[in-house]
C-alpha positions in Angstrom: -28.5 -150.7 -144.6 -31.9 -149.8 -143.2 -34.8 -149.8 -145.7 -37.5 -147.3 -146.1 -40.0 -150.0 -145.2 -38.2 -150.8 -141.9 -38.2 -147.1 -141.1 -41.9 -146.9 -141.8 -42.6 -149.9 -139.6 -40.6 -148.2 -136.8 -42.7 -144.9 -136.9 -46.1 -146.5 -137.0 -47.9 -145.6 -133.7 -50.4 -148.5 -134.1 -52.8 -147.0 -131.6 -55.2 -144.1 -131.2 -54.0 -140.6 -130.2 -57.6 -139.7 -129.5 -56.7 -138.6 -126.0 -60.0 -136.9 -125.4 -61.7 -140.3 -125.8 -58.9 -142.5 -124.4 -57.9 -141.5 -120.9 -55.1 -144.0 -120.6 -52.9 -142.4 -123.3 -53.9 -138.8 -122.4 -53.0 -139.3 -118.7 -49.6 -140.8 -119.7 -48.8 -137.9 -122.0 -49.7 -135.3 -119.4 -47.7 -137.1 -116.7 -44.6 -137.1 -118.9 -45.2 -133.4 -119.8 -45.5 -132.4 -116.2 -42.4 -134.4 -115.2 -40.4 -132.8 -117.9 -41.5 -129.3 -117.0 -40.7 -129.9 -113.3 -37.3 -131.3 -114.1 -36.4 -128.3 -116.2 -37.6 -125.8 -113.6 -35.3 -127.5 -111.1 -32.2 -126.9 -113.2 -29.8 -124.3 -111.7 -29.3 -120.9 -113.3 -27.2 -117.8 -112.8 -27.3 -114.1 -113.5 -26.2 -111.5 -114.9 -27.4 -111.7 -118.5 -25.5 -114.0 -120.9 -24.0 -115.9 -118.1 -25.3 -119.5 -118.0 -25.2 -122.6 -115.9 -25.6 -125.5 -118.4 -27.3 -128.8 -117.7 -26.7 -131.6 -120.1 -29.7 -133.6 -121.3 -28.1 -135.7 -124.1 -24.7 -136.7 -125.3 -23.3 -138.9 -128.0 -19.8 -138.9 -129.4 -18.5 -135.3 -129.8 -22.0 -133.8 -129.5 -24.2 -132.8 -126.6 -27.4 -130.8 -126.0 -27.7 -128.7 -122.9 -30.0 -126.2 -121.3 -28.4 -122.9 -120.3 -30.1 -120.8 -117.6 -31.1 -118.2 -117.6 -32.4 -117.4 -121.1 -33.2 -114.0 -122.4 -36.9 -114.1 -121.4 -35.8 -114.3 -117.8 -34.8 -110.6 -118.1 -38.1 -109.3 -119.6 -40.3 -107.1 -117.5 -44.0 -107.4 -116.9 -46.4 -110.3 -117.6 -44.2 -111.7 -120.4 -41.3 -112.5 -118.1 -40.4 -116.1 -118.1 -38.6 -116.8 -114.8 -37.8 -120.3 -115.9 -36.4 -119.5 -119.4 -33.6 -121.7 -120.7 -31.4 -121.6 -123.8 -31.3 -124.9 -125.6 -27.7 -125.3 -127.0 -25.8 -127.8 -129.1 -22.2 -128.4 -128.1 -19.4 -130.1 -130.0 -16.4 -131.1 -127.8 -17.7 -128.6 -125.2 -17.7 -125.7 -127.7 -21.0 -124.1 -128.5 -22.2 -124.8 -132.1 -23.4 -121.7 -133.9 -26.8 -122.9 -135.1 -30.0 -121.0 -135.9 -32.9 -122.5 -134.0 -35.6 -120.5 -135.7 -38.6 -122.0 -137.6 -36.8 -120.9 -140.8 -33.9 -123.2 -140.1 -36.1 -126.2 -139.3 -38.2 -125.5 -142.4 -35.0 -125.3 -144.4 -34.1 -128.9 -143.8 -37.5 -130.0 -145.0 -37.3 -127.8 -148.0 -33.8 -129.1 -148.9 -35.1 -132.7 -148.7 -38.0 -131.8 -151.1 -35.6 -130.0 -153.5 -33.3 -133.0 -153.5 -36.1 -135.3 -154.2 -35.7 -137.2 -151.0 -39.4 -137.4 -150.1 -38.9 -140.6 -148.2 -36.7 -139.0 -145.6 -39.1 -136.0 -145.6 -42.0 -138.3 -144.8 -40.1 -140.0 -141.9 -39.2 -136.6 -140.5 -42.9 -135.5 -140.6 -44.0 -138.6 -138.8 -41.4 -138.2 -136.2 -42.6 -134.6 -135.5 -46.2 -135.9 -135.1 -45.0 -138.6 -132.7 -43.0 -136.0 -130.7 -46.0 -133.8 -130.4 -47.7 -136.5 -128.3 -44.5 -137.6 -126.5 -44.8 -141.1 -128.1 -41.0 -141.6 -128.1 -40.2 -140.2 -124.6 -39.1 -143.0 -122.3 -38.3 -143.1 -118.6 -34.5 -143.3 -117.9 -32.4 -142.9 -114.8 -32.2 -139.2 -115.7 -35.9 -138.6 -116.2 -38.0 -138.8 -119.4 -35.9 -138.6 -122.5 -36.6 -138.5 -126.3 -35.5 -141.8 -127.9 -35.8 -141.7 -131.7 -37.1 -145.1 -133.1 -34.0 -147.0 -134.1 -34.8 -147.9 -137.7 -36.1 -144.4 -138.4 -33.0 -142.8 -137.0 -30.7 -145.2 -138.9 -32.5 -144.4 -142.2 -32.1 -140.7 -141.6 -28.5 -141.1 -140.7 -27.8 -143.0 -143.9 -29.8 -140.7 -146.2 -29.4 -137.3 -144.6 -26.4 -137.5 -142.3 -26.2 -133.9 -141.2 -28.1 -130.7 -141.3 -26.1 -127.4 -141.3 -23.1 -129.4 -140.1 -25.0 -131.0 -137.2 -25.6 -134.8 -137.1 -29.2 -135.5 -137.7 -29.7 -137.2 -134.3 -28.2 -134.2 -132.4 -30.4 -131.9 -134.6 -33.6 -133.9 -133.7 -32.7 -133.9 -130.0 -32.1 -130.2 -130.1 -35.5 -129.6 -131.8 -37.0 -131.7 -129.0 -35.2 -129.5 -126.4 -36.8 -126.4 -128.0 -40.2 -128.0 -127.7 -39.5 -129.0 -124.1 -38.5 -125.4 -123.4 -41.7 -124.2 -125.0 -43.8 -126.3 -122.6 -41.8 -124.8 -119.6 -42.4 -121.3 -120.9 -46.2 -121.5 -121.4 -46.7 -123.3 -118.1 -44.7 -120.6 -116.3 -46.8 -118.0 -118.0 -50.0 -119.6 -116.7 -51.2 -121.9 -119.5 -52.8 -125.1 -118.2 -50.8 -128.3 -118.5 -53.6 -129.6 -120.8 -53.1 -126.8 -123.3 -51.7 -127.5 -126.8 -49.5 -124.4 -126.9 -45.8 -125.1 -126.6 -44.5 -128.5 -127.8 -47.6 -129.7 -129.6 -48.1 -126.5 -131.6 -44.4 -126.4 -132.6 -44.2 -130.0 -133.7 -47.5 -130.1 -135.5 -46.5 -126.9 -137.3 -43.3 -128.6 -138.6 -45.4 -131.6 -139.6 -47.9 -129.4 -141.5 -45.1 -127.7 -143.5 -43.8 -131.2 -144.5 -47.3 -132.2 -145.4 -47.5 -129.2 -147.7 -44.2 -130.1 -149.3 -45.5 -133.7 -149.9 -48.7 -132.4 -151.5 -50.8 -133.7 -148.6 -51.9 -130.4 -147.1 -52.8 -126.9 -148.3 -50.2 -124.1 -148.4 -53.1 -121.6 -148.5 -54.6 -123.0 -145.3 -51.2 -123.1 -143.5 -50.2 -119.6 -144.5 -53.6 -118.2 -143.5 -53.1 -119.7 -140.0 -49.5 -118.4 -139.9 -50.8 -114.9 -140.5 -52.6 -115.3 -137.1 -49.8 -117.1 -135.3 -48.6 -120.8 -135.3 -50.1 -123.0 -138.0 -50.2 -126.5 -136.6 -51.6 -129.5 -138.4 -55.2 -130.0 -137.0 -55.3 -133.1 -134.8 -58.3 -134.4 -136.7 -56.3 -134.3 -139.9 -53.3 -136.3 -138.7 -54.6 -139.8 -139.6 -55.5 -138.8 -143.2 -52.4 -136.7 -143.7 -49.9 -139.2 -142.4 -51.6 -142.7 -142.8 -48.2 -144.2 -142.3 -48.5 -143.5 -138.6 -51.5 -146.0 -138.4 -53.3 -143.9 -135.8 -56.5 -142.1 -135.3 -57.9 -139.1 -133.5 
């Protein structure tokens, strides 16, 4: 059985994420981000609407995560049309799982853990979201860069959470990563610079901020105030003090 201490050791970054002052890590992050975007753009798609060509990005046991092209934003008109839009989708035995991918659904897992008193799993989850924001756990494979959850952290969550909304926790986290991947593709397609924090980083740090609020480490008032104006991500200069378990700095 994996201990909480082992899980914490696995999620410690043990280096700076101060990319503005550390070109090595910033360049590596941007190179991975660009490679992921270019890979996704190259996936095949088909029309008309609601007809998809699916490309598998992850599989384990009965479950897989795939991108279907084209997503609904492909069919928009005007300057909001995303010609590279994809639909991240979870499959079980080649059947689509009916799962809500909204912020609400992701927040619900965190809220459930808080209500169940499992603040340790909640903390691990928050740290994983921060790591994902900076592509810390993305590794080069024969299929391109892929999200690989730190082993002890994943084992701890599998033992203590198991599933969320009927989806194994690993498949759920890969799916959340796929949503973030799609967000980077979207905003790059719509003209945002590769160096922009919109997309993955905003999404992941918003999840992390909500968890920080649940843990009493961040302010609900500040989070909701930012949400009233859009996405409410955890400020990068607050990461180290909010999640000291990451052993990082900005």
